[in-house]
C-alpha positions as CSV (number, residue, x, y, z in Angstrom):
1,M,10.3,-52.9,74.2
2,N,8.6,-49.6,75.3
3,I,9.2,-49.0,79.0
4,N,7.4,-46.1,80.4
5,C,10.0,-45.1,83.1
6,F,11.7,-41.7,83.6
7,A,15.1,-43.5,84.0
8,H,14.9,-45.7,80.9
9,D,17.2,-44.9,78.0
10,P,16.4,-46.9,74.9
11,D,20.1,-47.3,74.0
12,M,21.6,-47.8,77.5
13,G,18.7,-49.3,79.5
14,C,18.2,-48.2,83.1
15,R,20.1,-45.1,84.1
16,I,19.6,-45.7,87.8
17,L,20.4,-49.4,88.3
18,E,23.7,-51.0,87.4
19,D,22.0,-54.3,86.6
20,A,19.0,-53.4,84.4
21,S,17.9,-57.1,84.2
22,G,14.9,-56.3,86.5
23,C,14.0,-53.2,84.4
24,G,10.5,-53.3,83.2
25,E,7.0,-53.8,84.6
26,G,8.2,-55.5,87.8
27,C,10.8,-53.0,88.7
28,P,10.2,-51.5,92.2
29,F,11.8,-48.2,91.2
30,R,9.8,-47.7,88.1
31,K,8.1,-44.3,87.8
32,T,6.7,-42.3,85.0
33,T,8.2,-38.9,84.3
34,A,5.1,-37.2,85.9
35,E,5.4,-39.4,89.1
36,A,9.2,-38.6,89.4
37,K,8.4,-34.9,89.1
38,A,5.7,-35.1,91.7
39,G,8.0,-36.9,94.1
40,Q,10.8,-34.4,93.6
41,Q,8.3,-31.5,94.2
42,A,7.0,-33.2,97.3
43,A,10.6,-33.5,98.6
44,Y,11.3,-29.9,97.8
45,Q,8.2,-28.8,99.8
46,Q,9.5,-30.8,102.8
47,L,12.9,-29.2,102.5
48,A,11.3,-25.7,102.3
49,R,9.6,-26.4,105.7
50,L,12.8,-27.1,107.5
51,P,14.5,-24.5,109.7
52,E,17.0,-22.2,107.7
53,E,20.1,-23.7,109.2
54,Q,19.0,-27.2,108.2
55,Q,18.2,-26.0,104.7
56,Q,21.6,-24.4,104.4
57,M,23.4,-27.6,105.6
58,I,21.5,-29.7,103.1
59,A,22.2,-27.2,100.3
60,D,25.9,-27.1,101.1
61,T,26.1,-30.9,101.4
62,Y,24.0,-32.0,98.3
63,Y,23.3,-29.0,96.1
64,L,26.6,-27.1,95.9
65,G,25.1,-24.4,98.2
66,M,22.0,-23.8,96.1
67,R,18.5,-24.4,97.2
68,P,16.5,-25.5,94.2
69,W,13.4,-26.0,96.4
70,R,13.0,-22.2,96.7
71,D,12.3,-21.9,93.0
72,A,10.1,-25.0,92.8
73,P,6.6,-24.2,92.0
74,R,4.2,-24.1,95.0
75,K,1.6,-26.8,94.5
76,A,-0.3,-28.9,97.0
77,V,0.9,-32.5,97.4
78,G,-1.4,-35.0,95.9
79,V,-2.9,-32.6,93.3
């Protein structure tokens, strides 16, 4: 079965869900690689608009102090 989803591994199934029984066309989390990248870029753009102290708190909590959204390419959302 060819499942066009960024999280699908042919050998292991879904890398996101523990129970991959819903993996496939009807999965509510299913995204192509391009859709996943676009979503991440949109999230990075939102993070970059936050005040510096909030950005640092998020970086320290979730990104080991790094801010990957600073290096993310600047591109308009929805393009």
